[in-house]
C-alpha positions as CSV (number, residue, x, y, z in Angstrom):
1,M,20.3,-133.2,35.2
2,L,22.9,-134.2,32.6
3,T,25.3,-131.4,33.5
4,F,24.9,-132.2,37.2
5,S,25.8,-135.8,36.4
6,F,29.0,-134.6,34.7
7,A,29.8,-132.5,37.8
8,F,29.2,-135.4,40.1
9,A,31.5,-137.6,37.9
10,I,34.3,-135.1,38.2
11,L,33.9,-135.1,42.0
12,C,34.1,-138.9,42.0
13,F,37.2,-138.8,39.8
14,A,38.8,-136.3,42.2
15,V,38.2,-138.5,45.1
16,L,40.6,-141.0,43.5
17,L,43.4,-138.6,44.3
18,L,42.9,-139.6,48.0
19,F,42.1,-143.3,47.7
20,F,43.8,-144.4,44.5
21,S,46.7,-146.2,46.1
22,G,45.3,-146.2,49.7
23,L,46.1,-143.3,52.0
24,P,48.1,-145.5,54.6
25,N,50.5,-146.5,51.8
26,L,51.4,-142.9,50.9
27,G,54.8,-141.6,52.0
28,T,55.8,-138.1,52.9
29,C,58.1,-135.4,51.5
30,E,59.8,-133.4,54.3
31,L,60.3,-130.0,52.8
32,P,63.5,-129.0,54.6
33,C,65.2,-132.4,53.8
34,F,64.4,-132.7,50.1
35,D,66.6,-130.8,47.6
36,G,66.2,-131.7,44.0
37,E,67.1,-128.2,42.6
38,T,70.6,-129.3,41.6
39,E,69.3,-132.2,39.5
40,P,69.4,-131.5,35.7
41,D,66.0,-130.9,34.1
42,H,66.6,-129.5,30.7
43,K,63.7,-131.4,29.1
44,N,61.3,-130.2,31.8
45,R,62.4,-126.6,31.3
46,L,61.8,-126.9,27.6
47,A,58.4,-128.4,28.3
48,V,57.5,-125.5,30.6
49,M,58.7,-123.0,28.0
50,L,56.4,-124.7,25.4
51,I,53.5,-124.7,27.8
52,T,54.0,-121.1,28.6
53,L,54.2,-120.1,24.9
54,I,51.0,-122.0,24.1
55,Y,49.3,-120.4,27.1
56,A,50.5,-116.9,26.1
57,F,48.9,-117.4,22.7
58,V,45.6,-118.5,24.2
59,A,45.7,-115.7,26.8
60,F,46.3,-112.9,24.3
61,W,43.8,-114.2,21.8
62,N,40.5,-112.2,21.8
63,L,41.9,-110.1,24.7
64,G,40.6,-106.7,23.4
65,S,40.8,-104.0,20.8
66,T,44.0,-102.2,20.0
67,D,42.1,-99.3,18.4
68,S,40.4,-96.8,20.8
69,P,40.3,-93.0,21.1
70,Q,43.6,-91.7,22.5
71,S,42.9,-87.9,22.7
72,F,40.6,-87.0,25.6
73,V,39.1,-83.5,26.2
74,P,38.2,-82.1,29.6
75,M,34.6,-81.0,29.4
76,E,34.0,-79.3,32.7
77,G,31.9,-76.2,31.9
78,Q,32.5,-76.7,28.2
79,S,30.3,-77.4,25.2
80,V,30.8,-78.9,21.7
81,R,28.9,-77.7,18.6
82,L,28.3,-79.8,15.6
83,D,27.3,-78.1,12.3
84,L,24.9,-80.4,10.6
85,P,24.8,-81.1,6.9
86,D,21.7,-80.4,4.9
87,N,19.1,-83.2,4.8
88,A,21.0,-85.4,7.3
89,D,19.0,-88.4,8.5
90,I,20.4,-88.5,12.0
91,D,19.6,-91.6,14.1
92,R,22.0,-91.6,17.0
93,L,25.0,-89.9,18.7
94,V,28.0,-92.1,19.5
95,L,30.2,-91.1,22.5
96,F,33.3,-92.6,24.1
97,P,33.5,-91.2,27.7
98,G,36.9,-90.8,29.2
99,V,37.4,-90.5,33.0
100,G,35.4,-88.4,35.3
101,Q,31.7,-88.1,36.0
102,G,29.2,-85.4,34.9
103,E,25.9,-84.5,33.1
104,Y,25.5,-83.6,29.5
105,S,22.7,-81.7,27.9
106,I,22.1,-82.4,24.2
107,E,20.4,-79.5,22.4
108,Y,19.6,-78.4,18.8
109,S,19.3,-75.0,17.1
110,R,18.4,-73.5,13.8
111,D,20.6,-70.4,14.1
112,A,23.3,-71.4,16.7
113,E,21.8,-68.8,19.2
114,G,18.5,-70.2,20.5
115,W,19.0,-73.7,21.8
116,R,16.3,-76.2,22.6
117,P,16.7,-79.3,24.7
118,L,16.7,-82.6,22.9
119,T,17.9,-85.2,25.4
120,G,20.7,-85.7,27.9
121,F,23.4,-88.2,28.9
122,T,24.8,-89.0,32.3
123,Q,28.5,-90.0,32.4
124,D,28.5,-91.8,35.7
125,H,31.3,-94.1,36.9
126,V,29.7,-97.1,35.1
127,A,29.8,-95.4,31.7
128,V,33.6,-94.7,31.9
129,L,35.5,-96.1,28.9
130,K,32.4,-97.7,27.4
131,W,31.0,-96.8,24.0
132,Q,27.6,-95.1,24.3
133,Y,24.9,-95.0,21.7
134,I,22.3,-92.3,22.3
135,P,19.2,-92.3,20.1
136,L,18.3,-88.9,18.7
137,S,15.1,-87.4,17.1
138,I,16.2,-84.1,15.6
139,P,13.7,-81.8,13.7
140,D,14.4,-81.6,10.0
141,D,15.1,-77.9,10.1
142,A,17.8,-78.2,12.8
143,C,21.2,-76.9,11.7
144,Y,23.2,-77.3,14.8
145,L,23.7,-79.8,17.6
146,R,25.3,-79.0,20.9
147,I,26.7,-81.3,23.7
148,A,27.1,-79.1,26.8
149,C,28.5,-80.3,30.1
150,I,26.1,-78.9,32.8
151,S,27.7,-80.5,35.8
152,G,30.7,-82.5,37.0
153,R,34.2,-82.9,35.5
154,P,33.9,-85.5,32.7
155,W,36.4,-86.1,30.0
156,L,35.3,-87.1,26.5
157,G,37.2,-89.1,24.0
158,E,35.3,-89.3,20.7
159,L,31.9,-88.6,19.2
160,M,30.1,-89.2,15.9
161,L,26.6,-88.8,14.4
162,Q,25.3,-91.8,12.5
163,D,22.3,-92.5,10.3
164,P,19.9,-95.5,10.8
165,S,22.3,-97.8,8.9
166,G,25.2,-96.9,11.2
167,A,27.0,-94.9,8.5
168,P,28.8,-91.7,9.8
169,I,27.3,-88.3,9.1
170,A,29.8,-85.6,8.2
171,A,29.3,-82.8,10.7
172,V,31.8,-80.1,11.4
173,C,32.9,-80.2,15.1
174,S,34.0,-77.1,17.1
175,V,36.5,-79.4,19.0
176,P,38.4,-81.3,16.3
177,E,40.1,-83.6,18.8
178,L,36.7,-85.2,19.4
179,T,36.2,-86.3,15.8
180,D,39.8,-87.1,14.8
181,E,39.6,-90.9,15.3
182,P,36.4,-92.1,13.4
183,L,37.9,-95.4,12.3
184,C,38.0,-96.7,15.9
185,I,34.2,-96.4,16.4
186,P,32.7,-99.9,16.6
187,E,29.2,-101.0,15.6
188,A,28.3,-101.9,19.1
189,S,29.8,-101.8,22.6
190,T,31.3,-105.1,23.7
191,F,34.0,-106.2,26.2
192,R,36.5,-106.2,23.3
193,N,36.2,-102.4,22.8
194,S,34.9,-101.2,26.2
195,S,35.6,-101.6,29.9
196,Y,33.7,-104.3,31.9
197,F,33.3,-105.1,35.6
198,D,35.9,-103.4,37.8
199,E,37.9,-102.1,34.9
200,I,35.8,-99.0,35.2
201,Y,37.8,-98.3,38.4
202,H,41.3,-99.7,37.8
203,A,41.9,-98.9,34.1
204,R,40.7,-95.3,34.5
205,T,42.9,-94.9,37.6
206,A,45.9,-96.2,35.8
207,W,45.3,-93.5,33.1
208,E,44.9,-90.9,35.8
209,H,48.2,-91.9,37.4
210,L,49.9,-91.4,34.0
211,N,48.3,-88.0,33.5
212,G,48.9,-86.5,37.0
213,I,45.2,-86.6,37.9
214,W,44.0,-87.4,41.4
215,P,42.9,-91.1,41.2
216,Y,39.3,-92.2,41.4
217,E,40.0,-95.7,42.8
218,I,41.7,-95.3,46.1
219,S,40.2,-98.3,47.9
220,H,43.4,-100.3,47.2
221,P,47.1,-99.4,47.3
222,P,48.4,-97.9,44.1
223,L,51.2,-100.2,42.9
224,G,48.8,-102.6,41.0
225,K,47.4,-99.7,39.0
226,E,50.9,-98.4,38.3
227,I,51.9,-101.8,36.9
228,L,48.7,-101.9,34.9
229,S,49.6,-98.5,33.4
230,L,52.7,-100.0,31.8
231,G,50.5,-101.7,29.2
232,I,48.8,-98.4,28.5
233,L,52.2,-96.8,27.9
234,L,53.0,-99.5,25.4
235,F,49.7,-99.9,23.6
236,G,47.7,-96.8,24.4
237,M,44.5,-96.3,26.3
238,T,42.9,-99.3,24.6
239,P,41.3,-102.5,26.1
240,F,44.3,-104.5,24.9
241,G,46.6,-101.9,26.6
242,W,44.9,-101.8,30.0
243,R,44.6,-105.6,30.0
244,F,48.2,-106.3,28.8
245,S,50.1,-106.1,32.1
246,G,47.7,-108.5,33.9
247,T,47.8,-111.0,31.1
248,V,51.7,-110.9,31.0
249,T,51.6,-111.4,34.8
250,G,49.3,-114.5,34.4
251,I,51.8,-115.9,31.8
252,L,54.7,-115.4,34.2
253,M,52.8,-117.2,36.9
254,L,53.4,-120.5,35.0
255,P,57.2,-120.6,35.3
256,V,56.9,-119.3,38.8
257,M,54.6,-122.2,39.7
258,Y,57.0,-124.6,38.0
259,L,59.9,-123.2,40.1
260,L,57.9,-123.5,43.3
261,L,56.9,-127.1,42.5
262,R,60.4,-128.0,41.6
263,R,61.6,-126.6,44.8
264,L,59.1,-128.7,46.6
265,Y,59.2,-132.0,44.6
266,G,62.4,-132.0,42.6
267,S,63.0,-132.2,38.9
268,G,60.6,-135.0,38.0
269,R,57.4,-135.0,36.1
270,T,55.2,-133.5,38.9
271,P,56.3,-129.8,38.4
272,V,55.5,-130.0,34.7
273,L,52.1,-131.5,35.3
274,G,51.4,-128.8,37.9
275,T,52.3,-126.1,35.4
276,I,49.8,-127.6,33.0
277,L,47.2,-127.6,35.8
278,L,47.7,-123.9,36.4
279,A,47.6,-123.1,32.7
280,A,44.2,-125.0,32.6
281,G,42.9,-123.0,35.5
282,F,39.7,-121.2,34.8
283,M,40.1,-118.4,37.4
284,H,43.7,-117.9,36.6
285,Y,42.9,-117.5,32.9
286,V,39.9,-115.1,33.4
287,Q,41.2,-113.1,36.3
288,T,44.5,-112.2,34.7
289,R,42.8,-111.0,31.5
290,I,40.7,-108.4,33.3
291,A,42.3,-105.0,34.2
292,T,42.2,-105.3,38.0
293,V,44.9,-105.6,40.6
294,D,44.3,-109.2,41.7
295,S,46.8,-110.6,39.1
296,Y,49.7,-108.7,40.6
297,A,48.8,-109.5,44.2
298,V,48.6,-113.3,43.5
299,F,51.8,-113.2,41.4
300,F,53.7,-111.7,44.3
301,I,52.1,-114.1,46.8
302,L,53.4,-117.0,44.7
303,L,56.9,-115.5,44.8
304,M,56.6,-114.9,48.6
305,F,56.0,-118.5,49.3
306,Y,58.6,-119.6,46.7
307,Y,61.3,-117.8,48.4
308,M,60.1,-118.7,51.9
309,A,60.3,-122.4,50.8
310,G,63.8,-121.8,49.7
311,W,64.8,-120.4,53.1
312,L,63.1,-123.3,54.9
313,K,64.9,-125.8,52.7
314,T,68.4,-124.3,52.7
315,G,68.5,-121.5,55.3
316,R,69.7,-119.0,52.7
317,K,69.1,-115.5,54.0
318,R,68.9,-114.3,50.4
319,D,65.7,-116.3,49.9
320,L,64.3,-114.9,53.2
321,A,65.1,-111.4,52.1
322,L,63.5,-111.8,48.7
323,S,60.4,-113.2,50.3
324,G,60.1,-110.0,52.3
325,V,60.6,-107.8,49.3
326,M,57.9,-109.7,47.4
327,F,55.7,-109.2,50.4
328,G,56.3,-105.5,50.2
329,L,55.5,-105.4,46.5
330,G,52.3,-107.5,47.0
331,A,51.1,-105.4,49.9
332,A,51.5,-102.2,47.8
333,C,49.1,-103.8,45.2
334,K,46.4,-105.2,47.5
335,W,45.8,-105.7,51.2
336,T,45.0,-109.4,50.6
337,C,48.8,-109.8,50.5
338,L,48.8,-108.9,54.2
339,Y,47.0,-112.2,54.8
340,A,49.7,-114.0,52.9
341,G,52.2,-112.1,55.0
342,A,50.6,-113.6,58.1
343,G,51.0,-117.0,56.6
344,L,54.7,-116.3,56.1
345,A,55.0,-115.3,59.7
346,V,53.4,-118.6,60.8
347,L,55.9,-120.5,58.7
348,W,58.8,-118.5,60.0
349,L,57.7,-118.9,63.7
350,G,57.0,-122.6,63.2
351,H,60.5,-123.1,61.9
352,W,62.0,-121.6,65.0
353,V,59.7,-123.5,67.3
354,L,60.8,-126.8,65.6
355,E,64.4,-125.7,66.0
356,A,63.9,-125.2,69.7
357,L,62.0,-128.5,70.1
358,E,64.8,-130.3,68.4
359,H,67.2,-128.9,71.1
360,R,69.7,-127.5,68.6
361,G,72.5,-125.4,70.2
362,G,72.4,-121.7,69.9
363,T,68.8,-121.6,68.7
364,F,67.8,-118.6,70.7
365,L,70.8,-116.4,69.6
366,R,70.1,-117.4,65.9
367,F,66.4,-116.6,66.4
368,L,67.3,-113.1,67.7
369,K,69.6,-112.4,64.8
370,N,67.1,-113.6,62.3
371,S,64.4,-111.5,63.9
372,V,66.4,-108.4,63.4
373,F,67.0,-109.5,59.8
374,C,63.2,-110.0,59.3
375,V,62.4,-106.6,60.8
376,L,64.5,-105.1,58.0
377,F,63.1,-107.2,55.1
378,F,59.5,-107.8,56.2
379,V,58.8,-104.4,57.9
380,L,61.1,-101.6,57.0
381,I,61.8,-102.3,53.3
382,P,58.1,-103.2,52.6
383,A,57.1,-100.0,54.4
384,G,59.4,-98.1,52.1
385,I,58.1,-99.8,49.0
386,Y,54.5,-99.1,50.2
387,Y,55.3,-95.4,50.9
388,L,57.0,-94.9,47.5
389,S,54.1,-96.5,45.6
390,Y,52.1,-93.4,46.5
391,Y,54.2,-91.2,44.2
392,P,51.3,-90.6,41.7
393,Y,49.1,-89.3,44.6
394,G,51.8,-86.9,45.5
395,A,52.4,-85.8,41.9
396,A,48.7,-85.1,41.5
397,E,48.8,-82.8,44.5
398,N,52.3,-81.4,43.9
399,A,53.4,-82.9,47.2
400,P,57.2,-83.6,47.4
401,L,58.1,-87.3,48.1
402,F,59.3,-87.0,51.7
403,S,57.2,-84.0,52.7
404,A,54.6,-83.9,55.5
405,Q,51.9,-83.3,52.9
406,Y,52.9,-86.5,51.1
407,T,53.0,-88.5,54.3
408,K,49.6,-87.2,55.2
409,L,48.3,-88.4,51.8
410,V,49.6,-91.9,52.5
411,L,48.2,-92.0,56.1
412,D,44.8,-90.6,55.1
413,N,44.4,-93.2,52.4
414,Q,45.1,-96.0,54.9
415,S,42.3,-94.7,57.1
416,F,40.0,-94.4,54.1
417,M,40.7,-97.9,52.9
418,F,40.1,-99.5,56.2
419,G,36.8,-97.6,56.7
420,Y,35.7,-98.4,53.2
421,H,36.3,-102.1,53.4
422,A,35.0,-102.4,57.0
423,N,31.8,-100.5,56.3
424,I,30.9,-101.4,52.7
425,V,27.2,-102.3,52.5
426,A,26.0,-103.6,49.1
427,E,24.3,-106.4,47.4
428,H,25.1,-108.2,44.1
429,P,23.4,-111.1,42.3
430,Y,26.7,-113.0,41.9
431,S,28.1,-112.5,45.4
432,S,29.2,-115.5,47.4
433,R,30.8,-116.6,50.7
434,W,34.0,-118.4,51.4
435,Y,32.3,-121.8,52.0
436,Q,30.8,-121.6,48.5
437,W,34.2,-120.8,46.9
438,I,35.8,-124.1,48.1
439,L,33.1,-126.1,46.4
440,D,32.8,-123.9,43.3
441,I,29.1,-123.3,44.1
442,R,28.7,-119.7,43.0
443,P,30.9,-118.3,40.2
444,I,30.8,-114.6,39.4
445,L,29.5,-113.7,36.0
446,Y,31.7,-110.9,34.6
447,Y,30.0,-110.3,31.2
448,L,26.7,-111.1,29.5
449,E,25.7,-109.9,26.0
450,Y,22.8,-111.3,24.1
451,L,23.2,-111.4,20.3
452,P,20.9,-112.0,17.4
453,E,20.0,-115.5,16.2
454,G,19.8,-117.0,19.7
455,K,23.5,-116.5,20.6
456,R,25.2,-114.8,23.5
457,I,28.6,-114.0,25.0
458,S,29.0,-114.8,28.7
459,F,32.0,-115.5,30.8
460,G,32.9,-115.5,34.5
461,A,35.4,-116.4,37.1
462,F,35.4,-119.8,38.8
463,V,37.8,-122.6,39.5
464,N,38.3,-125.5,37.1
465,P,36.0,-128.1,38.7
466,A,38.7,-130.9,38.6
467,V,41.2,-128.6,40.2
468,C,38.7,-127.3,42.8
469,W,37.3,-130.6,43.9
470,G,40.5,-132.6,43.3
471,G,42.3,-129.9,45.3
472,L,39.8,-130.1,48.1
473,I,40.4,-133.8,48.4
474,S,44.2,-133.2,48.3
475,L,43.9,-130.7,51.1
476,I,42.2,-133.4,53.3
477,M,45.2,-135.6,52.5
478,L,47.5,-132.8,53.5
479,I,45.7,-132.4,56.8
480,Y,46.2,-136.1,57.5
481,L,49.9,-136.0,56.6
482,M,50.5,-132.9,58.7
483,F,48.8,-134.2,61.9
484,F,49.6,-137.9,61.7
485,R,52.9,-138.0,59.8
486,R,54.3,-134.6,61.0
487,D,54.8,-133.8,57.3
488,R,56.3,-130.3,57.0
489,T,55.6,-130.0,53.3
490,A,52.0,-130.6,54.0
491,A,52.1,-128.0,56.7
492,F,53.7,-125.5,54.3
493,L,51.0,-125.9,51.7
494,L,48.2,-125.8,54.2
495,V,49.5,-122.5,55.6
496,A,49.9,-121.0,52.1
497,Y,46.3,-122.0,51.2
498,A,44.7,-121.1,54.5
499,S,46.4,-117.7,54.7
500,G,44.3,-116.6,51.7
501,L,41.1,-118.1,52.9
502,V,40.8,-118.0,56.7
503,P,40.6,-114.2,56.9
504,W,37.6,-114.2,54.7
505,M,35.7,-116.4,57.1
506,F,35.5,-113.4,59.5
507,I,34.8,-110.7,56.9
508,R,31.1,-109.8,56.5
509,R,31.4,-107.4,53.6
510,L,30.3,-108.2,50.0
511,T,32.5,-110.9,48.6
512,F,32.9,-112.8,45.3
513,E,34.5,-116.0,44.1
514,Y,37.5,-114.0,42.7
515,H,38.5,-113.3,46.3
516,Y,39.4,-117.1,46.4
517,F,42.1,-116.5,43.7
518,A,44.9,-116.2,46.3
519,S,44.0,-119.5,47.9
520,A,42.9,-121.4,44.8
521,V,46.3,-121.0,43.2
522,F,47.7,-123.3,46.0
523,L,45.3,-126.1,45.1
524,V,47.8,-126.9,42.3
525,P,50.7,-127.6,44.6
526,A,48.3,-129.6,46.8
527,I,47.2,-131.8,43.9
528,C,50.9,-132.1,42.8
529,Y,51.8,-133.4,46.3
530,A,49.3,-136.1,45.7
531,F,50.8,-136.7,42.3
532,F,54.3,-136.9,43.8
533,L,53.3,-139.4,46.4
534,M,51.3,-141.5,44.0
535,E,54.1,-141.8,41.5
536,K,56.4,-142.9,44.3
537,A,53.8,-145.5,45.4
538,S,53.0,-147.4,42.2
539,A,53.2,-147.4,38.4
540,R,49.4,-147.0,38.3
541,G,49.9,-143.7,40.1
542,K,52.0,-142.4,37.2
543,R,49.2,-143.2,34.7
544,F,46.6,-141.6,36.9
545,T,48.5,-138.3,37.3
546,I,48.8,-137.9,33.5
547,G,45.1,-138.9,33.1
548,F,43.9,-136.4,35.6
549,T,46.0,-133.6,34.0
550,V,44.7,-134.4,30.6
551,Y,41.1,-134.4,32.0
552,T,41.7,-130.9,33.4
553,V,42.9,-129.6,30.1
554,L,39.9,-131.1,28.3
555,L,37.6,-129.3,30.8
556,F,39.4,-126.1,30.0
557,C,38.8,-126.6,26.3
558,W,35.1,-127.5,26.9
559,F,34.5,-124.4,29.0
560,F,36.7,-122.1,26.9
561,P,33.7,-120.1,25.4
562,A,32.7,-119.3,29.0
563,L,36.2,-118.1,29.8
564,N,37.3,-116.2,26.7
565,G,34.1,-114.5,25.6
566,I,33.3,-116.5,22.4
567,A,29.7,-116.2,21.1
568,V,27.9,-119.5,21.3
569,D,24.2,-120.7,21.2
570,N,22.2,-119.8,24.3
571,E,21.7,-123.5,24.9
572,L,25.4,-124.3,25.0
573,A,26.1,-121.2,27.1
574,S,23.5,-122.4,29.6
575,R,25.2,-125.8,29.8
576,L,28.6,-124.2,30.3
577,L,27.4,-121.8,33.1
578,G,24.8,-124.1,34.5
579,W,26.5,-127.2,35.6
580,L,25.2,-126.7,39.1
581,P,21.8,-125.1,40.0
582,S,23.6,-122.2,41.8
583,W,25.8,-121.3,38.8
584,P,24.8,-118.1,36.9
585,L,23.0,-118.6,33.6
């Protein structure tokens, strides 16, 4: 009841965004007419740099281990023999599966000729890149242990025998590459040293791209996994390595958000406050620290709308061209960027409709010329980027880049992706629908680990309640301004937000709150518009905007264990993840 009261208090506080100064007294900010980009803002830039550096430190802290097996052995049809020392008290076998799926038979022998079954292990897709601890009960007179692949095409990274205390047992291995990195073997499998949630798909596929192997995860376009692989190139196939690129992308989103807000609202205090709001965003923090492709898609979506806003404000074709290029890069990461592309099309068409309604001379001719320009930068160039992003697929099949075989690989994958997402049938305890996202009703729990002494590690993806509910109230304000004040900035923000949400209203497949990421990021500019108008309206408005921002940061600090994966008491964890009855405990 106490936590629900806190949640209700936040909602009431957010309502003040709409009624603090009285809605009728608010002004408007016509996006095409306002241009504060030429105003000096050296202090603001320094502030944003400091915010970004602080956020970077927090983002990289506790991200993941930098020490994991790097040599992987293909095990298809192969076996590994361990020569056991005398009087060894063997308690368990530790394995680190690489990519691929398969079945292992674990056997023992007295003479290395007659083998008897002991147990087995299934390396399914869920076990990929996760430390496995297999209990063993070996007869005292056993001299040899064998791990034999009996089906599938799995890869194996490391193995070790341990006694009941967890100490290593010196056994001679027939495949030295599987026992050459003993110092990286942890005491237990955690998110710090193993994959979790959809990393089992995306991190392994990035490694497969780097090693010329046909990818496992083909339900999304490949560019996101290729960007993800850059971190693996730098830091190896480690949790830190496969999460590095997404984390850097999350860091870069802060200056991009600042630039977008500055383009909308000038060089005042509002863009800096908005940068802080994004830095204190729960979903932004959690989602960019997991090795999936959503970080890159949302990053390019922000850039799409940043450049589109530039074109709407100034008419510079360079901005329109860059918006199209960002659309191509985003679409090659994830199809959700196609929804954002539809939003760009609405803004572009709306611009020309307004031009026609204002009876400006030569509108139709300019429209035709601009249409040809957009065909190049929003269709042909994105199609080229999309096509080239499939290079790892072609490399895995020895298909030349512009060959019929390569083209068929690309087209076949489009058919597969559409069928996969259209026909997926599954259930999940943390699934949610779009109307739950906008109210923060059902977060997704990414990781849960119970520890001794009544502690646990648990974290998930959801929106900072102040940003979520304050943003919702701000969206209502934007709707008012768009329809009753003909405010084009409000229309721009509503289209950006709706383009990431409306398509999900018609999708019946399994969905989660992280699918809200592409829309939730635009709650920050929506709140900042309320900030901008409040500061223009009264001195009290300035104090309120700072207070609300500080409140958002305090919420981030309070919820930090449920975002970063810090071990806390079960009671505290339940408070953090149980503010509402529908939140996962």
